[in-house]
C-alpha positions as CSV (number, residue, x, y, z in Angstrom):
1,M,-41.3,-17.3,10.7
2,Y,-42.4,-15.6,13.9
3,L,-38.8,-15.9,15.3
4,L,-37.3,-14.5,12.1
5,S,-39.8,-11.7,12.2
6,F,-38.9,-10.7,15.7
7,I,-35.1,-10.8,14.9
8,L,-35.7,-8.7,11.7
9,V,-37.7,-6.1,13.6
10,W,-35.0,-5.8,16.2
11,F,-32.4,-4.8,13.6
12,L,-34.9,-2.5,11.8
13,A,-35.9,-0.8,15.1
14,K,-32.2,-0.3,16.0
15,Y,-31.6,1.4,12.6
16,K,-34.8,3.4,12.8
17,S,-34.1,4.7,16.3
18,K,-30.8,6.0,15.2
19,Q,-32.3,7.6,12.0
20,L,-34.8,9.4,14.2
21,H,-32.2,10.2,16.8
22,Y,-34.0,8.3,19.5
23,N,-30.8,6.3,20.3
24,W,-32.7,3.7,22.3
25,S,-30.6,1.1,24.1
26,N,-30.6,-2.5,23.0
27,E,-32.6,-3.3,26.2
28,Q,-35.3,-0.8,25.3
29,I,-35.6,-2.1,21.8
30,S,-35.8,-5.7,23.2
31,D,-38.5,-4.6,25.5
32,L,-40.4,-3.1,22.6
33,I,-40.1,-6.3,20.6
34,F,-41.3,-8.3,23.6
35,Y,-44.4,-6.1,24.0
36,C,-45.2,-6.4,20.3
37,A,-44.6,-10.2,20.3
38,L,-46.9,-10.6,23.3
39,G,-49.6,-8.5,21.6
40,T,-49.2,-10.3,18.3
41,V,-49.5,-13.8,19.7
42,L,-52.3,-13.1,22.3
43,G,-54.2,-10.7,20.0
44,G,-53.8,-12.9,17.0
45,R,-55.0,-16.1,18.7
46,I,-57.9,-14.5,20.6
47,G,-58.9,-12.6,17.5
48,Y,-58.9,-15.8,15.4
49,V,-61.0,-17.7,17.9
50,L,-63.6,-14.9,18.3
51,I,-63.8,-14.1,14.6
52,Y,-63.3,-17.4,12.8
53,G,-63.6,-20.1,15.5
54,L,-66.4,-18.9,17.8
55,K,-68.4,-22.1,17.2
56,D,-65.4,-24.2,18.2
57,L,-64.9,-22.1,21.3
58,L,-68.5,-22.4,22.4
59,A,-68.3,-26.2,21.9
60,D,-64.9,-26.4,23.7
61,P,-63.6,-23.4,25.8
62,F,-60.2,-25.0,25.7
63,F,-60.1,-24.5,21.9
64,L,-58.5,-21.1,22.7
65,F,-55.4,-22.8,24.0
66,R,-55.1,-25.4,21.2
67,I,-52.5,-23.4,19.3
68,W,-51.1,-26.6,17.7
69,Q,-54.3,-26.6,15.7
70,G,-53.3,-23.3,14.2
71,G,-55.3,-20.2,13.7
72,M,-54.0,-16.6,14.0
73,S,-55.8,-13.4,12.9
74,F,-54.0,-10.4,11.6
75,H,-56.7,-8.0,12.7
76,G,-56.7,-9.5,16.2
77,G,-52.9,-9.3,16.3
78,L,-53.2,-5.6,15.2
79,I,-55.5,-4.9,18.1
80,G,-53.2,-6.8,20.5
81,V,-50.1,-4.9,19.3
82,T,-52.0,-1.6,19.6
83,I,-52.8,-2.3,23.2
84,A,-49.2,-3.5,23.9
85,L,-47.8,-0.3,22.3
86,Y,-50.1,1.8,24.5
87,F,-48.6,0.3,27.7
88,F,-45.1,0.5,26.3
89,A,-45.6,4.2,25.4
90,K,-46.7,4.8,29.0
91,K,-43.5,3.0,30.2
92,M,-41.2,5.0,27.9
93,H,-43.1,8.3,28.5
94,L,-43.7,8.6,24.8
95,R,-46.7,9.8,22.8
96,F,-48.7,6.8,21.7
97,L,-48.9,8.0,18.1
98,T,-45.2,8.7,18.0
99,L,-44.5,5.1,18.9
100,G,-47.1,3.9,16.4
101,D,-45.4,5.9,13.7
102,F,-42.1,4.4,14.7
103,I,-43.3,0.7,14.6
104,A,-45.6,0.9,11.6
105,P,-42.8,0.7,8.9
106,L,-41.4,-2.3,10.7
107,I,-44.5,-4.5,10.4
108,P,-44.7,-5.3,6.7
109,P,-41.5,-7.5,6.6
110,C,-43.1,-9.6,9.4
111,L,-46.3,-9.9,7.3
112,A,-44.2,-11.1,4.3
113,L,-42.5,-13.8,6.4
114,G,-45.9,-14.8,7.8
115,R,-47.4,-15.2,4.3
116,I,-44.3,-17.2,3.2
117,G,-45.0,-19.5,6.2
118,N,-48.6,-19.9,5.0
119,F,-47.3,-20.8,1.6
120,I,-44.8,-23.4,3.0
121,N,-47.6,-24.9,5.0
122,A,-50.0,-24.9,2.0
123,E,-52.5,-23.1,4.1
124,L,-54.9,-20.2,3.2
125,P,-54.6,-21.0,-0.6
126,G,-56.1,-19.0,-3.4
127,R,-59.2,-19.4,-5.5
128,I,-59.3,-21.9,-8.4
129,T,-57.7,-20.4,-11.5
130,T,-56.6,-21.0,-15.0
131,V,-53.6,-18.6,-15.0
132,P,-50.3,-20.3,-16.1
133,W,-48.7,-19.9,-12.6
134,G,-51.6,-21.5,-10.8
135,M,-50.5,-24.1,-8.3
136,I,-52.0,-27.3,-6.9
137,F,-52.3,-27.4,-3.1
138,P,-52.6,-31.0,-2.1
139,Q,-55.0,-30.3,0.8
140,T,-57.5,-28.5,-1.4
141,G,-58.0,-30.8,-4.4
142,P,-56.5,-31.4,-7.8
143,L,-57.4,-28.0,-9.4
144,P,-54.7,-25.2,-9.7
145,R,-55.2,-22.2,-7.5
146,H,-53.8,-18.7,-7.1
147,P,-50.7,-18.7,-4.9
148,S,-52.4,-15.9,-3.0
149,Q,-50.0,-16.2,-0.1
150,L,-47.2,-15.0,-2.3
151,Y,-49.4,-12.2,-3.7
152,Q,-49.9,-11.0,-0.1
153,A,-46.2,-11.5,0.8
154,F,-45.2,-9.2,-2.0
155,A,-48.0,-6.6,-1.6
156,E,-48.3,-6.5,2.2
157,G,-44.6,-7.2,2.8
158,I,-42.5,-5.5,0.1
159,I,-44.7,-2.8,-1.5
160,L,-46.2,-1.7,1.8
161,F,-42.7,-1.7,3.5
162,L,-41.2,0.5,0.8
163,L,-44.1,2.9,0.9
164,L,-44.0,3.3,4.7
165,W,-40.2,3.3,4.9
166,F,-39.6,6.1,2.4
167,F,-42.7,8.0,3.6
168,S,-41.4,8.0,7.2
169,A,-37.8,8.9,6.2
170,K,-38.8,12.6,6.3
171,P,-40.5,14.4,9.2
172,R,-44.2,13.9,9.0
173,P,-47.2,15.1,11.0
174,R,-47.6,12.8,14.0
175,G,-50.1,10.0,13.2
176,T,-49.8,10.1,9.4
177,V,-47.4,7.2,9.2
178,S,-49.8,5.1,11.3
179,A,-52.6,6.3,9.1
180,L,-50.8,5.3,5.9
181,F,-50.2,1.9,7.3
182,L,-54.0,1.4,8.0
183,I,-54.9,2.7,4.6
184,G,-52.2,0.7,2.8
185,Y,-52.7,-2.6,4.5
186,G,-56.5,-2.4,4.5
187,S,-56.5,-1.6,0.7
188,I,-54.0,-4.3,-0.2
189,R,-55.8,-6.9,1.9
190,F,-59.2,-6.0,0.4
191,V,-57.8,-6.5,-3.1
192,C,-55.9,-9.7,-2.3
193,E,-59.0,-11.3,-0.8
194,F,-60.4,-11.5,-4.3
195,F,-57.7,-14.1,-5.1
196,R,-57.8,-15.9,-1.8
197,E,-60.2,-18.7,-1.0
198,P,-62.7,-17.6,1.7
199,D,-62.5,-19.3,5.0
200,S,-64.4,-22.5,4.7
201,Q,-66.3,-22.1,8.0
202,L,-67.5,-18.6,7.0
203,G,-67.6,-18.3,3.2
204,S,-68.9,-15.0,2.0
205,V,-70.3,-12.8,4.8
206,A,-72.3,-10.4,2.5
207,F,-73.3,-9.8,-1.1
208,N,-72.2,-13.3,-2.0
209,W,-68.6,-12.0,-2.4
210,L,-67.5,-10.0,0.6
211,T,-65.2,-12.0,2.8
212,M,-64.5,-11.5,6.5
213,G,-61.0,-10.3,5.7
214,Q,-62.5,-7.5,3.5
215,L,-65.1,-6.7,6.1
216,L,-62.4,-6.2,8.8
217,S,-60.2,-4.2,6.4
218,L,-62.9,-1.6,5.7
219,P,-62.7,0.0,9.1
220,M,-58.9,0.2,8.8
221,I,-59.2,2.1,5.6
222,I,-61.9,4.5,6.9
223,I,-60.0,5.1,10.2
224,G,-56.8,5.6,8.3
225,I,-58.3,8.2,6.0
226,I,-59.9,10.1,8.8
227,M,-56.5,10.1,10.7
228,M,-54.6,11.2,7.6
229,V,-56.9,14.1,6.9
230,Y,-57.1,15.2,10.6
231,Y,-53.4,15.1,11.3
232,E,-52.4,16.7,8.0
233,K,-54.8,19.6,8.8
234,N,-53.4,19.9,12.4
235,K,-49.8,19.3,11.6
236,E,-48.7,22.6,13.1
237,N,-49.5,21.1,16.5
238,V,-48.5,17.5,16.0
239,V,-45.3,17.4,13.9
240,A,-43.2,14.3,14.7
């Protein structure tokens, strides 16, 4: 799924660069994908270990490198990609927010593929349910559960992609596309967490219902709203 994601992003980036009249070369786009891939893998793994597997890391420092045991964090991957884009923007002599606005609409299809991968692996299942489309995941017992991976694939992948793609099709104040991504993903993830089984090693982190995924999504929503308001008010100076 990661491989399919990187291939898909390459074609979308090629199309988007022409749409925005960037006309980047194949090599430049490949470099962008490489930076993003590196940020995704390193940030995703380190983020997972620090957020969800800190006890395992303290017990065994080499747990960080045991990637065959699984464990990737979206929020960690987002931080990793953000750092990677900063360095790539420096290399390309681009404004960081301009590059962020460019890459933001390309991320949702990757999220969709990742969630489909979760579904295929029967990992990160939903909560127990009585809805007719509930599914039994062999690793989590005999009771039917929400196929929350598919909910997230549809919401994070298709809905968010369409929202960002059409929003970014017209000239927008610089930073607003990135802001919309933060608001959109954070809100979708917050809602989808109500259908997803909390991580067994953490459970609820507050109020007997708030999950770590929701807790980490709240700053995304808040930062996204602040960015949207700020850049909309200052659009005369920061139009992309």
